[in-house]
N, C-alpha and C positions, 0 to 999 in steps of 0.2 A: 795483888792484881795489878799495877801502875809499870813495875817493871817487866812482869812477862808482855806486854802489851807493845810497851817501848822498843822491847829485844826482840819483837817477832816482826814489826815496824821498821825496826834497821837490818833484819836480816835477807827483808822481801828487799830492802833499798839497795842493799849491795849485790842481790844477786841482778837487779833489773841494771846498776851498775854493769857490772861485768860483763852482761849480756848485750848492753851497749856498745862498749869499750871493745868489749871482742866482734863483734860484724864489723865495725869501722874499720877495725885494724888488718883487716884481714877479705873483705868482701862488695861486691858493690851489685846488688838487684838488676835487672832491666825497670824503664821506667815509659810512661803507656807517653808518645807522642799528640797533644793537641790532637783535639778534635777538627780535621778539615771539615768543609760544608759539601754533600754531595748531592748533588736534585736528583732525586728517582728518575727512572732511565740512565742514570751517567754513570763516568767512572772514577773514581777520584783515589788518594792515597791512606792508606793507613800504618802505622807502625808503631814501635820501640826501640829508647835508646838505651844503650848501657856506657858505662864510663869507665876513663883508668886513671885511678890519683894515686898510684903508687911510684911514678919518675923513669920505671920503667917500662916498654913495651910488653903487650900482654898478647901472647898468643895460646890457639890447641883449638881443638876439632869441636865446633858446636853441632847440635841438634837443637832443630827448631821444629816445634808444633804449633803451628797454625790454627782458628777455629775463625772464620769471617764472623764480625756481627749478624744484629737482624736484618734481616731482609734484601742479604745481599751475599755475594758469592767472591771465589777466584778466580778472576778469567784469564790467566797469564801467572805459570807454575818456576817464576822468580822473583828473588830479595836483592835489593838495591843496597848499596851502603853508602853511605858521604862520611868522613873524615870530621873530624872541629874541632876546635882548641879554646877554653875560655876566654870568653868576649870574644872571638873571633868568629868570618862566616863559614859558612859548611863549607866543605870544598864540591866538586862536581863529583856528583852520584855514580855510582857503579856499581855496577851484577856484583853481589857477592855472594846469591845461592841460585844455583841452576839445573834444571831439571829439575826441582823437589815432584817430588808426590802426591796427587791432589785425591782425595777420595770425598765420599761420600756428598754425592751432587756438585763437588766443584766445594762445600762448605768446609771442608781439611786441608789443612797443605803440611806434607812432614818433608823441611829442605835439612841439608846436612854439605858442611863445607870444613876447611881449613881457615883460619882466622889468626890476623894480628892485628891490636889497636895500638899506634906507635902510641910513645911514650911523648908528652906538651914540653914539658923541661921548663924549668924557670919559674917553679912552684904551680906551677896553673894544673888544671884537669883537661885531660884531650876526652875523644871519645867518638862513638860512632851512632848516626843515627840512623835505624834499618824502617823501609818502606816496600812497602808491595801495593796493588792498587787491588780494589774492590769493583763491584759492576753490582749499582743497586738497581733494586731491583723498583716496575713503574710504578708499583703500587704502592711503594713504602710512605707510611706516613708522614707528612710534611710536620715544620717546626718540631723534632724529635731527635732527643740524642741516645744512640742504640751505642753502651759503653760495656757489650755483653760477649764481644770477640775476645779471643785469648791470646796473646804472646805465651806462650811456654821453651825455656830454655834448661837445657836435661844436662847439661856439665859446664867446664867453665876457662875463661883462658887464665893460664898463669903466668909470673912472670920473675925473674931471677930473684927478686927478693924474700920470695914465699908467701905474697900474698896472691890474692887472684880477687878474679871479677867471678863471683859464682853465678851458677844456675839458678834460675828460678822464674816467675810466673806474672804478667801483669795484662791489662785489658789492649785489647783493637776495640779502636771508637772513630763515630764519624758524626755528623749529625745534617737531617734535611732541613733548607731554608722554611720558611713558615710563609704560609699562601701570601702572596701579593696581596694588596689592596684594591689593585685595580682588576685585579682577577676573580677577587669577588662582586665587584661591580656590573663585572661583566658575563654575569653570572643569568642567562635569561630567566625570565618571572612570566609566569601565565597572565594573556590579559584580560580584563575582565569588558565583557562585549558590552558594548555601546548604544543605544537606544536611540533611536533618532523621537524627536519630543513630539514632532507632531505622528511618528506611528502609536509610539503610545497613545496619544492622546485620544487619535483613533480609537485604538483598542478598549479604552476607557469606555468610549461612548456607547461602543457597542453591545459592550459588558451592560452599561448602566439602560439602555434601551430592551434589552431581554428581559432584563429582572423587571421593569415596569410592563410589560407584555404579559409576564408572568402572571404577576399581579395583578391587571386588567380581567386576563381570563378568566382568572381565580372571581372575580369579584360576579364577573356575567353570572356564571356557574351558581353562583348563590343568592342569585337575584332572579335564574330562571327557574329556581329550584324554591321561592317563596311561593 
């Protein structure tokens, strides 16, 4: 029994190791960009990043299928890209995908273009950060992170060494700011009517006097009836 368990465990470990090595040796799937804070009723960027770790330029014809996160739409049919090198600042952003096709009330977008990600050299990786704007609904909940957008790259970028940046999918995400403390304090509270003490006292005297008059009338009726 012990030998069978040991053999099975070694077999699973070997398969996991082969899968990991194979994936790292030939592919690099997209990664999500950090969630930007976008206020309801305004616009901001979402996107994803792909890396080139193979030492030579990676080139190919890419197709992107994008789905906007909840409470947002794509106001423009374009996607920008900025190159970067490990440890260095991003370069200026430029339009990589133009004339994308929007559908489903601008909730989805399909983009196609030829693309090259240059190699960094000197043992460093390079990459490209994709961004596209979204318009957030005015009624989007405050203080919420939305991660249900989709960035789906359906084909690969290849280089001269036979490695590739593979197709794959990741999330498009953003977050809304929390409600500010001063905004909560500014919410109007329904006022409680104030009663003038003298007016209130006068009303009390009138009520008390009416009660005494009723009692006196009852007494008179009782006396008259004897």
